[in-house]
CHARMM internal coordinates of N, CA and C (Angstrom, degrees):
IC EDIT
DIST 1 N 1 CA 1.3692
DIST 1 CA 1 C 1.5445
ANGL 1 N 1 CA 1 C 108.65
DIST 1 C 2 N 1.3294
ANGL 1 CA 1 C 2 N 119.22
DIHE 1 N 1 CA 1 C 2 N -40.71
DIST 2 N 2 CA 1.4153
ANGL 1 C 2 N 2 CA 123.78
DIHE 1 CA 1 C 2 N 2 CA -176.90
DIST 2 CA 2 C 1.5203
ANGL 2 N 2 CA 2 C 109.49
DIHE 1 C 2 N 2 CA 2 C -60.51
DIST 2 C 3 N 1.2747
ANGL 2 CA 2 C 3 N 119.22
DIHE 2 N 2 CA 2 C 3 N -34.39
DIST 3 N 3 CA 1.4828
ANGL 2 C 3 N 3 CA 122.99
DIHE 2 CA 2 C 3 N 3 CA -176.63
DIST 3 CA 3 C 1.4774
ANGL 3 N 3 CA 3 C 111.22
DIHE 2 C 3 N 3 CA 3 C -65.33
DIST 3 C 4 N 1.3062
ANGL 3 CA 3 C 4 N 117.01
DIHE 3 N 3 CA 3 C 4 N -41.62
DIST 4 N 4 CA 1.4728
ANGL 3 C 4 N 4 CA 122.56
DIHE 3 CA 3 C 4 N 4 CA 176.66
DIST 4 CA 4 C 1.4946
ANGL 4 N 4 CA 4 C 109.63
DIHE 3 C 4 N 4 CA 4 C -65.77
DIST 4 C 5 N 1.3627
ANGL 4 CA 4 C 5 N 119.64
DIHE 4 N 4 CA 4 C 5 N -38.38
DIST 5 N 5 CA 1.4783
ANGL 4 C 5 N 5 CA 123.27
DIHE 4 CA 4 C 5 N 5 CA 177.36
DIST 5 CA 5 C 1.5073
ANGL 5 N 5 CA 5 C 110.65
DIHE 4 C 5 N 5 CA 5 C -62.50
DIST 5 C 6 N 1.3820
ANGL 5 CA 5 C 6 N 113.06
DIHE 5 N 5 CA 5 C 6 N -38.66
DIST 6 N 6 CA 1.5113
ANGL 5 C 6 N 6 CA 116.97
DIHE 5 CA 5 C 6 N 6 CA -179.92
DIST 6 CA 6 C 1.4672
ANGL 6 N 6 CA 6 C 110.56
DIHE 5 C 6 N 6 CA 6 C -68.41
DIST 6 C 7 N 1.4377
ANGL 6 CA 6 C 7 N 116.83
DIHE 6 N 6 CA 6 C 7 N -45.00
DIST 7 N 7 CA 1.4988
ANGL 6 C 7 N 7 CA 119.85
DIHE 6 CA 6 C 7 N 7 CA -178.25
DIST 7 CA 7 C 1.5323
ANGL 7 N 7 CA 7 C 108.71
DIHE 6 C 7 N 7 CA 7 C -64.32
DIST 7 C 8 N 1.2113
ANGL 7 CA 7 C 8 N 120.45
DIHE 7 N 7 CA 7 C 8 N -36.55
DIST 8 N 8 CA 1.4666
ANGL 7 C 8 N 8 CA 121.90
DIHE 7 CA 7 C 8 N 8 CA -175.73
DIST 8 CA 8 C 1.6007
ANGL 8 N 8 CA 8 C 106.94
DIHE 7 C 8 N 8 CA 8 C -80.74
DIST 8 C 9 N 1.3558
ANGL 8 CA 8 C 9 N 115.55
DIHE 8 N 8 CA 8 C 9 N -38.98
DIST 9 N 9 CA 1.4910
ANGL 8 C 9 N 9 CA 117.58
DIHE 8 CA 8 C 9 N 9 CA -172.55
DIST 9 CA 9 C 1.5243
ANGL 9 N 9 CA 9 C 110.59
DIHE 8 C 9 N 9 CA 9 C -82.63
DIST 9 C 10 N 1.3394
ANGL 9 CA 9 C 10 N 120.26
DIHE 9 N 9 CA 9 C 10 N -23.08
DIST 10 N 10 CA 1.4488
ANGL 9 C 10 N 10 CA 123.86
DIHE 9 CA 9 C 10 N 10 CA -175.81
DIST 10 CA 10 C 1.5600
ANGL 10 N 10 CA 10 C 109.44
DIHE 9 C 10 N 10 CA 10 C -110.40
DIST 10 C 11 N 1.3548
ANGL 10 CA 10 C 11 N 116.72
DIHE 10 N 10 CA 10 C 11 N -46.53
DIST 11 N 11 CA 1.4763
ANGL 10 C 11 N 11 CA 122.61
DIHE 10 CA 10 C 11 N 11 CA -173.22
DIST 11 CA 11 C 1.4987
ANGL 11 N 11 CA 11 C 109.88
DIHE 10 C 11 N 11 CA 11 C -63.62
DIST 11 C 12 N 1.2894
ANGL 11 CA 11 C 12 N 117.86
DIHE 11 N 11 CA 11 C 12 N -50.54
DIST 12 N 12 CA 1.4832
ANGL 11 C 12 N 12 CA 120.97
DIHE 11 CA 11 C 12 N 12 CA -170.42
DIST 12 CA 12 C 1.5711
ANGL 12 N 12 CA 12 C 107.91
DIHE 11 C 12 N 12 CA 12 C -68.12
DIST 12 C 13 N 1.3353
ANGL 12 CA 12 C 13 N 119.17
DIHE 12 N 12 CA 12 C 13 N -50.11
DIST 13 N 13 CA 1.4227
ANGL 12 C 13 N 13 CA 119.70
DIHE 12 CA 12 C 13 N 13 CA 179.57
DIST 13 CA 13 C 1.5605
ANGL 13 N 13 CA 13 C 111.32
DIHE 12 C 13 N 13 CA 13 C -58.12
DIST 13 C 14 N 1.3139
ANGL 13 CA 13 C 14 N 115.02
DIHE 13 N 13 CA 13 C 14 N -35.07
DIST 14 N 14 CA 1.5390
ANGL 13 C 14 N 14 CA 115.37
DIHE 13 CA 13 C 14 N 14 CA 178.57
DIST 14 CA 14 C 1.5729
ANGL 14 N 14 CA 14 C 113.44
DIHE 13 C 14 N 14 CA 14 C -66.73
DIST 14 C 15 N 1.4001
ANGL 14 CA 14 C 15 N 110.60
DIHE 14 N 14 CA 14 C 15 N -36.61
DIST 15 N 15 CA 1.4441
ANGL 14 C 15 N 15 CA 118.29
DIHE 14 CA 14 C 15 N 15 CA 176.77
DIST 15 CA 15 C 1.5447
ANGL 15 N 15 CA 15 C 111.05
DIHE 14 C 15 N 15 CA 15 C -61.86
DIST 15 C 16 N 1.3119
ANGL 15 CA 15 C 16 N 112.20
DIHE 15 N 15 CA 15 C 16 N -46.38
DIST 16 N 16 CA 1.5067
ANGL 15 C 16 N 16 CA 119.66
DIHE 15 CA 15 C 16 N 16 CA -176.07
DIST 16 CA 16 C 1.6141
ANGL 16 N 16 CA 16 C 108.45
DIHE 15 C 16 N 16 CA 16 C -64.97
DIST 16 C 17 N 1.3335
ANGL 16 CA 16 C 17 N 117.00
DIHE 16 N 16 CA 16 C 17 N -45.32
DIST 17 N 17 CA 1.4685
ANGL 16 C 17 N 17 CA 120.46
DIHE 16 CA 16 C 17 N 17 CA 179.58
DIST 17 CA 17 C 1.5048
ANGL 17 N 17 CA 17 C 109.35
DIHE 16 C 17 N 17 CA 17 C -62.26
DIST 17 C 18 N 1.3366
ANGL 17 CA 17 C 18 N 115.30
DIHE 17 N 17 CA 17 C 18 N -40.51
DIST 18 N 18 CA 1.5173
ANGL 17 C 18 N 18 CA 117.16
DIHE 17 CA 17 C 18 N 18 CA 178.32
DIST 18 CA 18 C 1.4915
ANGL 18 N 18 CA 18 C 113.35
DIHE 17 C 18 N 18 CA 18 C -64.50
DIST 18 C 19 N 1.2975
ANGL 18 CA 18 C 19 N 118.11
DIHE 18 N 18 CA 18 C 19 N -36.64
DIST 19 N 19 CA 1.4228
ANGL 18 C 19 N 19 CA 118.97
DIHE 18 CA 18 C 19 N 19 CA 176.39
DIST 19 CA 19 C 1.5383
ANGL 19 N 19 CA 19 C 112.76
DIHE 18 C 19 N 19 CA 19 C -69.54
DIST 19 C 20 N 1.3271
ANGL 19 CA 19 C 20 N 114.29
DIHE 19 N 19 CA 19 C 20 N -37.65
DIST 20 N 20 CA 1.5105
ANGL 19 C 20 N 20 CA 117.48
DIHE 19 CA 19 C 20 N 20 CA 178.71
DIST 20 CA 20 C 1.4975
ANGL 20 N 20 CA 20 C 108.70
DIHE 19 C 20 N 20 CA 20 C -61.84
DIST 20 C 21 N 1.3930
ANGL 20 CA 20 C 21 N 116.70
DIHE 20 N 20 CA 20 C 21 N -48.05
DIST 21 N 21 CA 1.4208
ANGL 20 C 21 N 21 CA 120.71
DIHE 20 CA 20 C 21 N 21 CA -176.77
DIST 21 CA 21 C 1.5259
ANGL 21 N 21 CA 21 C 110.30
DIHE 20 C 21 N 21 CA 21 C -63.90
DIST 21 C 22 N 1.2807
ANGL 21 CA 21 C 22 N 119.95
DIHE 21 N 21 CA 21 C 22 N -48.14
DIST 22 N 22 CA 1.4360
ANGL 21 C 22 N 22 CA 125.79
DIHE 21 CA 21 C 22 N 22 CA -172.12
DIST 22 CA 22 C 1.5698
ANGL 22 N 22 CA 22 C 114.21
DIHE 21 C 22 N 22 CA 22 C -68.19
DIST 22 C 23 N 1.2711
ANGL 22 CA 22 C 23 N 112.65
DIHE 22 N 22 CA 22 C 23 N -34.15
DIST 23 N 23 CA 1.4766
ANGL 22 C 23 N 23 CA 113.06
DIHE 22 CA 22 C 23 N 23 CA -175.70
DIST 23 CA 23 C 1.5217
ANGL 23 N 23 CA 23 C 114.04
DIHE 22 C 23 N 23 CA 23 C -110.24
DIST 23 C 24 N 1.2796
ANGL 23 CA 23 C 24 N 117.86
DIHE 23 N 23 CA 23 C 24 N -40.26
DIST 24 N 24 CA 1.4792
ANGL 23 C 24 N 24 CA 118.38
DIHE 23 CA 23 C 24 N 24 CA -175.83
DIST 24 CA 24 C 1.5922
ANGL 24 N 24 CA 24 C 111.91
DIHE 23 C 24 N 24 CA 24 C -85.90
DIST 24 C 25 N 1.3260
ANGL 24 CA 24 C 25 N 112.68
DIHE 24 N 24 CA 24 C 25 N -49.26
DIST 25 N 25 CA 1.4835
ANGL 24 C 25 N 25 CA 113.53
DIHE 24 CA 24 C 25 N 25 CA -177.07
DIST 25 CA 25 C 1.5240
ANGL 25 N 25 CA 25 C 113.99
DIHE 24 C 25 N 25 CA 25 C -76.79
DIST 25 C 26 N 1.2757
ANGL 25 CA 25 C 26 N 116.90
DIHE 25 N 25 CA 25 C 26 N -25.42
DIST 26 N 26 CA 1.4716
ANGL 25 C 26 N 26 CA 120.55
DIHE 25 CA 25 C 26 N 26 CA -179.08
DIST 26 CA 26 C 1.5039
ANGL 26 N 26 CA 26 C 108.58
DIHE 25 C 26 N 26 CA 26 C -71.25
DIST 26 C 27 N 1.2601
ANGL 26 CA 26 C 27 N 121.27
DIHE 26 N 26 CA 26 C 27 N -29.41
DIST 27 N 27 CA 1.4724
ANGL 26 C 27 N 27 CA 121.80
DIHE 26 CA 26 C 27 N 27 CA 175.49
DIST 27 CA 27 C 1.5069
ANGL 27 N 27 CA 27 C 114.54
DIHE 26 C 27 N 27 CA 27 C -72.81
DIST 27 C 28 N 1.3639
ANGL 27 CA 27 C 28 N 114.07
DIHE 27 N 27 CA 27 C 28 N -26.32
DIST 28 N 28 CA 1.4379
ANGL 27 C 28 N 28 CA 116.75
DIHE 27 CA 27 C 28 N 28 CA 178.90
DIST 28 CA 28 C 1.5766
ANGL 28 N 28 CA 28 C 112.99
DIHE 27 C 28 N 28 CA 28 C -79.30
DIST 28 C 29 N 1.3558
ANGL 28 CA 28 C 29 N 115.78
DIHE 28 N 28 CA 28 C 29 N -37.64
DIST 29 N 29 CA 1.4453
ANGL 28 C 29 N 29 CA 121.70
DIHE 28 CA 28 C 29 N 29 CA -176.41
DIST 29 CA 29 C 1.5547
ANGL 29 N 29 CA 29 C 105.52
DIHE 28 C 29 N 29 CA 29 C -81.99
DIST 29 C 30 N 1.2479
ANGL 29 CA 29 C 30 N 119.14
DIHE 29 N 29 CA 29 C 30 N 116.62
DIST 30 N 30 CA 1.4609
ANGL 29 C 30 N 30 CA 119.48
DIHE 29 CA 29 C 30 N 30 CA 176.67
DIST 30 CA 30 C 1.4685
ANGL 30 N 30 CA 30 C 112.70
DIHE 29 C 30 N 30 CA 30 C -86.93
DIST 30 C 31 N 1.3003
ANGL 30 CA 30 C 31 N 118.83
DIHE 30 N 30 CA 30 C 31 N -36.98
DIST 31 N 31 CA 1.5563
ANGL 30 C 31 N 31 CA 121.50
DIHE 30 CA 30 C 31 N 31 CA -176.16
DIST 31 CA 31 C 1.5140
ANGL 31 N 31 CA 31 C 111.85
DIHE 30 C 31 N 31 CA 31 C -76.73
DIST 31 C 32 N 1.3676
ANGL 31 CA 31 C 32 N 116.08
DIHE 31 N 31 CA 31 C 32 N -37.21
DIST 32 N 32 CA 1.4683
ANGL 31 C 32 N 32 CA 120.64
DIHE 31 CA 31 C 32 N 32 CA -171.92
DIST 32 CA 32 C 1.5353
ANGL 32 N 32 CA 32 C 109.25
DIHE 31 C 32 N 32 CA 32 C -109.14
DIST 32 C 33 N 1.2942
ANGL 32 CA 32 C 33 N 119.99
DIHE 32 N 32 CA 32 C 33 N 27.74
DIST 33 N 33 CA 1.4489
ANGL 32 C 33 N 33 CA 117.99
DIHE 32 CA 32 C 33 N 33 CA -174.83
DIST 33 CA 33 C 1.5363
ANGL 33 N 33 CA 33 C 113.97
DIHE 32 C 33 N 33 CA 33 C -62.71
DIST 33 C 34 N 1.3057
ANGL 33 CA 33 C 34 N 118.47
DIHE 33 N 33 CA 33 C 34 N -40.43
DIST 34 N 34 CA 1.4376
ANGL 33 C 34 N 34 CA 119.13
DIHE 33 CA 33 C 34 N 34 CA -176.06
DIST 34 CA 34 C 1.5033
ANGL 34 N 34 CA 34 C 110.12
DIHE 33 C 34 N 34 CA 34 C -67.92
DIST 34 C 35 N 1.3904
ANGL 34 CA 34 C 35 N 116.07
DIHE 34 N 34 CA 34 C 35 N -40.03
DIST 35 N 35 CA 1.4318
ANGL 34 C 35 N 35 CA 117.65
DIHE 34 CA 34 C 35 N 35 CA 177.02
DIST 35 CA 35 C 1.4679
ANGL 35 N 35 CA 35 C 116.82
DIHE 34 C 35 N 35 CA 35 C -67.87
DIST 35 C 36 N 1.3124
ANGL 35 CA 35 C 36 N 117.81
DIHE 35 N 35 CA 35 C 36 N -36.19
DIST 36 N 36 CA 1.4584
ANGL 35 C 36 N 36 CA 120.38
DIHE 35 CA 35 C 36 N 36 CA -179.54
DIST 36 CA 36 C 1.5106
ANGL 36 N 36 CA 36 C 108.60
DIHE 35 C 36 N 36 CA 36 C -71.57
DIST 36 C 37 N 1.3714
ANGL 36 CA 36 C 37 N 117.88
DIHE 36 N 36 CA 36 C 37 N -37.05
DIST 37 N 37 CA 1.4981
ANGL 36 C 37 N 37 CA 121.66
DIHE 36 CA 36 C 37 N 37 CA 174.70
DIST 37 CA 37 C 1.5818
ANGL 37 N 37 CA 37 C 109.58
DIHE 36 C 37 N 37 CA 37 C -59.07
DIST 37 C 38 N 1.3587
ANGL 37 CA 37 C 38 N 112.62
DIHE 37 N 37 CA 37 C 38 N -43.61
DIST 38 N 38 CA 1.4562
ANGL 37 C 38 N 38 CA 114.69
DIHE 37 CA 37 C 38 N 38 CA -176.01
DIST 38 CA 38 C 1.5659
ANGL 38 N 38 CA 38 C 112.99
DIHE 37 C 38 N 38 CA 38 C -67.24
DIST 38 C 39 N 1.3317
ANGL 38 CA 38 C 39 N 114.26
DIHE 38 N 38 CA 38 C 39 N -43.76
DIST 39 N 39 CA 1.3964
ANGL 38 C 39 N 39 CA 117.47
DIHE 38 CA 38 C 39 N 39 CA 177.80
DIST 39 CA 39 C 1.5359
ANGL 39 N 39 CA 39 C 115.70
DIHE 38 C 39 N 39 CA 39 C -64.96
DIST 39 C 40 N 1.3542
ANGL 39 CA 39 C 40 N 113.90
DIHE 39 N 39 CA 39 C 40 N -36.76
DIST 40 N 40 CA 1.4604
ANGL 39 C 40 N 40 CA 118.14
DIHE 39 CA 39 C 40 N 40 CA 175.46
DIST 40 CA 40 C 1.4857
ANGL 40 N 40 CA 40 C 113.60
DIHE 39 C 40 N 40 CA 40 C -68.44
DIST 40 C 41 N 1.2919
ANGL 40 CA 40 C 41 N 117.93
DIHE 40 N 40 CA 40 C 41 N -37.11
DIST 41 N 41 CA 1.4738
ANGL 40 C 41 N 41 CA 123.73
DIHE 40 CA 40 C 41 N 41 CA 178.51
DIST 41 CA 41 C 1.6089
ANGL 41 N 41 CA 41 C 106.40
DIHE 40 C 41 N 41 CA 41 C -65.79
DIST 41 C 42 N 1.3823
ANGL 41 CA 41 C 42 N 116.47
DIHE 41 N 41 CA 41 C 42 N -45.38
DIST 42 N 42 CA 1.3992
ANGL 41 C 42 N 42 CA 119.65
DIHE 41 CA 41 C 42 N 42 CA -177.81
DIST 42 CA 42 C 1.4458
ANGL 42 N 42 CA 42 C 113.11
DIHE 41 C 42 N 42 CA 42 C -64.22
DIST 42 C 43 N 1.2798
ANGL 42 CA 42 C 43 N 119.28
DIHE 42 N 42 CA 42 C 43 N -38.73
DIST 43 N 43 CA 1.5294
ANGL 42 C 43 N 43 CA 123.90
DIHE 42 CA 42 C 43 N 43 CA 176.10
DIST 43 CA 43 C 1.4971
ANGL 43 N 43 CA 43 C 107.98
DIHE 42 C 43 N 43 CA 43 C -62.29
DIST 43 C 44 N 1.3436
ANGL 43 CA 43 C 44 N 117.11
DIHE 43 N 43 CA 43 C 44 N -46.09
DIST 44 N 44 CA 1.4331
ANGL 43 C 44 N 44 CA 121.67
DIHE 43 CA 43 C 44 N 44 CA -174.53
DIST 44 CA 44 C 1.5479
ANGL 44 N 44 CA 44 C 108.21
DIHE 43 C 44 N 44 CA 44 C -65.35
DIST 44 C 45 N 1.2695
ANGL 44 CA 44 C 45 N 116.35
DIHE 44 N 44 CA 44 C 45 N -45.62
DIST 45 N 45 CA 1.5345
ANGL 44 C 45 N 45 CA 118.73
DIHE 44 CA 44 C 45 N 45 CA 179.09
DIST 45 CA 45 C 1.4644
ANGL 45 N 45 CA 45 C 113.48
DIHE 44 C 45 N 45 CA 45 C -59.33
DIST 45 C 46 N 1.4115
ANGL 45 CA 45 C 46 N 116.47
DIHE 45 N 45 CA 45 C 46 N -42.79
DIST 46 N 46 CA 1.4343
ANGL 45 C 46 N 46 CA 120.93
DIHE 45 CA 45 C 46 N 46 CA 177.79
DIST 46 CA 46 C 1.5109
ANGL 46 N 46 CA 46 C 110.86
DIHE 45 C 46 N 46 CA 46 C -63.21
DIST 46 C 47 N 1.3573
ANGL 46 CA 46 C 47 N 115.83
DIHE 46 N 46 CA 46 C 47 N -38.10
DIST 47 N 47 CA 1.4345
ANGL 46 C 47 N 47 CA 119.49
DIHE 46 CA 46 C 47 N 47 CA 178.18
DIST 47 CA 47 C 1.5426
ANGL 47 N 47 CA 47 C 112.04
DIHE 46 C 47 N 47 CA 47 C -62.98
DIST 47 C 48 N 1.3523
ANGL 47 CA 47 C 48 N 117.31
DIHE 47 N 47 CA 47 C 48 N -40.30
DIST 48 N 48 CA 1.4594
ANGL 47 C 48 N 48 CA 119.65
DIHE 47 CA 47 C 48 N 48 CA 174.51
DIST 48 CA 48 C 1.4416
ANGL 48 N 48 CA 48 C 113.80
DIHE 47 C 48 N 48 CA 48 C -62.00
DIST 48 C 49 N 1.3600
ANGL 48 CA 48 C 49 N 117.15
DIHE 48 N 48 CA 48 C 49 N -41.85
DIST 49 N 49 CA 1.4787
ANGL 48 C 49 N 49 CA 121.61
DIHE 48 CA 48 C 49 N 49 CA 179.21
DIST 49 CA 49 C 1.5509
ANGL 49 N 49 CA 49 C 108.21
DIHE 48 C 49 N 49 CA 49 C -63.45
DIST 49 C 50 N 1.2912
ANGL 49 CA 49 C 50 N 118.91
DIHE 49 N 49 CA 49 C 50 N -45.57
DIST 50 N 50 CA 1.5099
ANGL 49 C 50 N 50 CA 117.61
DIHE 49 CA 49 C 50 N 50 CA -177.90
DIST 50 CA 50 C 1.5303
ANGL 50 N 50 CA 50 C 106.67
DIHE 49 C 50 N 50 CA 50 C -67.25
DIST 50 C 51 N 1.2529
ANGL 50 CA 50 C 51 N 122.82
DIHE 50 N 50 CA 50 C 51 N -41.66
DIST 51 N 51 CA 1.4566
ANGL 50 C 51 N 51 CA 123.49
DIHE 50 CA 50 C 51 N 51 CA 179.14
DIST 51 CA 51 C 1.5443
ANGL 51 N 51 CA 51 C 111.54
DIHE 50 C 51 N 51 CA 51 C -59.72
DIST 51 C 52 N 1.2723
ANGL 51 CA 51 C 52 N 120.68
DIHE 51 N 51 CA 51 C 52 N -43.05
DIST 52 N 52 CA 1.4056
ANGL 51 C 52 N 52 CA 122.69
DIHE 51 CA 51 C 52 N 52 CA 179.12
DIST 52 CA 52 C 1.4813
ANGL 52 N 52 CA 52 C 114.36
DIHE 51 C 52 N 52 CA 52 C -71.53
DIST 52 C 53 N 1.3154
ANGL 52 CA 52 C 53 N 114.68
DIHE 52 N 52 CA 52 C 53 N -38.62
DIST 53 N 53 CA 1.5094
ANGL 52 C 53 N 53 CA 123.09
DIHE 52 CA 52 C 53 N 53 CA -178.62
DIST 53 CA 53 C 1.6055
ANGL 53 N 53 CA 53 C 109.46
DIHE 52 C 53 N 53 CA 53 C -67.66
DIST 53 C 54 N 1.3513
ANGL 53 CA 53 C 54 N 113.89
DIHE 53 N 53 CA 53 C 54 N -27.88
DIST 54 N 54 CA 1.4765
ANGL 53 C 54 N 54 CA 113.12
DIHE 53 CA 53 C 54 N 54 CA 178.21
DIST 54 CA 54 C 1.4984
ANGL 54 N 54 CA 54 C 113.60
DIHE 53 C 54 N 54 CA 54 C -71.90
DIST 54 C 55 N 1.3424
ANGL 54 CA 54 C 55 N 118.26
DIHE 54 N 54 CA 54 C 55 N -20.51
DIST 55 N 55 CA 1.4145
ANGL 54 C 55 N 55 CA 119.03
DIHE 54 CA 54 C 55 N 55 CA 178.49
DIST 55 CA 55 C 1.5943
ANGL 55 N 55 CA 55 C 112.20
DIHE 54 C 55 N 55 CA 55 C -86.00
DIST 55 C 56 N 1.3620
ANGL 55 CA 55 C 56 N 116.67
DIHE 55 N 55 CA 55 C 56 N -16.41
DIST 56 N 56 CA 1.4236
ANGL 55 C 56 N 56 CA 118.41
DIHE 55 CA 55 C 56 N 56 CA -179.38
DIST 56 CA 56 C 1.5249
ANGL 56 N 56 CA 56 C 112.14
DIHE 55 C 56 N 56 CA 56 C -98.59
DIST 56 C 57 N 1.3279
ANGL 56 CA 56 C 57 N 118.60
DIHE 56 N 56 CA 56 C 57 N -6.67
DIST 57 N 57 CA 1.4791
ANGL 56 C 57 N 57 CA 118.79
DIHE 56 CA 56 C 57 N 57 CA -178.95
DIST 57 CA 57 C 1.5588
ANGL 57 N 57 CA 57 C 107.76
DIHE 56 C 57 N 57 CA 57 C -79.12
DIST 57 C 58 N 1.2491
ANGL 57 CA 57 C 58 N 117.68
DIHE 57 N 57 CA 57 C 58 N 157.16
DIST 58 N 58 CA 1.3695
ANGL 57 C 58 N 58 CA 124.10
DIHE 57 CA 57 C 58 N 58 CA -179.68
DIST 58 CA 58 C 1.5943
ANGL 58 N 58 CA 58 C 109.49
DIHE 57 C 58 N 58 CA 58 C -138.62
DIST 58 C 59 N 1.2943
ANGL 58 CA 58 C 59 N 110.78
DIHE 58 N 58 CA 58 C 59 N 156.98
DIST 59 N 59 CA 1.4864
ANGL 58 C 59 N 59 CA 117.90
DIHE 58 CA 58 C 59 N 59 CA -178.85
DIST 59 CA 59 C 1.5290
ANGL 59 N 59 CA 59 C 107.40
DIHE 58 C 59 N 59 CA 59 C -72.97
DIST 59 C 60 N 1.3512
ANGL 59 CA 59 C 60 N 113.16
DIHE 59 N 59 CA 59 C 60 N 136.51
DIST 60 N 60 CA 1.4151
ANGL 59 C 60 N 60 CA 119.59
DIHE 59 CA 59 C 60 N 60 CA 177.98
DIST 60 CA 60 C 1.5577
ANGL 60 N 60 CA 60 C 106.74
DIHE 59 C 60 N 60 CA 60 C -105.35
DIST 60 C 61 N 1.3006
ANGL 60 CA 60 C 61 N 117.05
DIHE 60 N 60 CA 60 C 61 N 132.65
DIST 61 N 61 CA 1.4664
ANGL 60 C 61 N 61 CA 119.93
DIHE 60 CA 60 C 61 N 61 CA -176.74
DIST 61 CA 61 C 1.5685
ANGL 61 N 61 CA 61 C 107.84
DIHE 60 C 61 N 61 CA 61 C -71.56
DIST 61 C 62 N 1.3777
ANGL 61 CA 61 C 62 N 115.19
DIHE 61 N 61 CA 61 C 62 N 139.36
DIST 62 N 62 CA 1.4458
ANGL 61 C 62 N 62 CA 118.98
DIHE 61 CA 61 C 62 N 62 CA -177.09
DIST 62 CA 62 C 1.4801
ANGL 62 N 62 CA 62 C 110.34
DIHE 61 C 62 N 62 CA 62 C -64.33
DIST 62 C 63 N 1.3859
ANGL 62 CA 62 C 63 N 113.78
DIHE 62 N 62 CA 62 C 63 N 148.43
DIST 63 N 63 CA 1.4997
ANGL 62 C 63 N 63 CA 120.16
DIHE 62 CA 62 C 63 N 63 CA 179.97
DIST 63 CA 63 C 1.5647
ANGL 63 N 63 CA 63 C 107.72
DIHE 62 C 63 N 63 CA 63 C -84.53
DIST 63 C 64 N 1.2657
ANGL 63 CA 63 C 64 N 113.06
DIHE 63 N 63 CA 63 C 64 N 127.08
DIST 64 N 64 CA 1.4762
ANGL 63 C 64 N 64 CA 121.69
DIHE 63 CA 63 C 64 N 64 CA 176.29
DIST 64 CA 64 C 1.5495
ANGL 64 N 64 CA 64 C 107.91
DIHE 63 C 64 N 64 CA 64 C -112.03
DIST 64 C 65 N 1.3094
ANGL 64 CA 64 C 65 N 113.73
DIHE 64 N 64 CA 64 C 65 N 134.10
DIST 65 N 65 CA 1.4808
ANGL 64 C 65 N 65 CA 117.81
DIHE 64 CA 64 C 65 N 65 CA 178.08
DIST 65 CA 65 C 1.5222
ANGL 65 N 65 CA 65 C 112.02
DIHE 64 C 65 N 65 CA 65 C -127.70
END
COOR INIT
IC SEED 1 N 1 CA 1 C
IC BUILD
């Protein structure tokens, strides 16, 4: 259950921040447009990876000795 909470709590906000950076802030910044688009795209891609990885993780049973 925690993995789905992480994917929703971390993945989706990262995707949203990446979209905001890549599309909205990049159009405002004239000098650094390429850099802002790259960073926004990178954050969005990492958010998608975290979001998808959260669904594939599984609970590991505790080790008892």
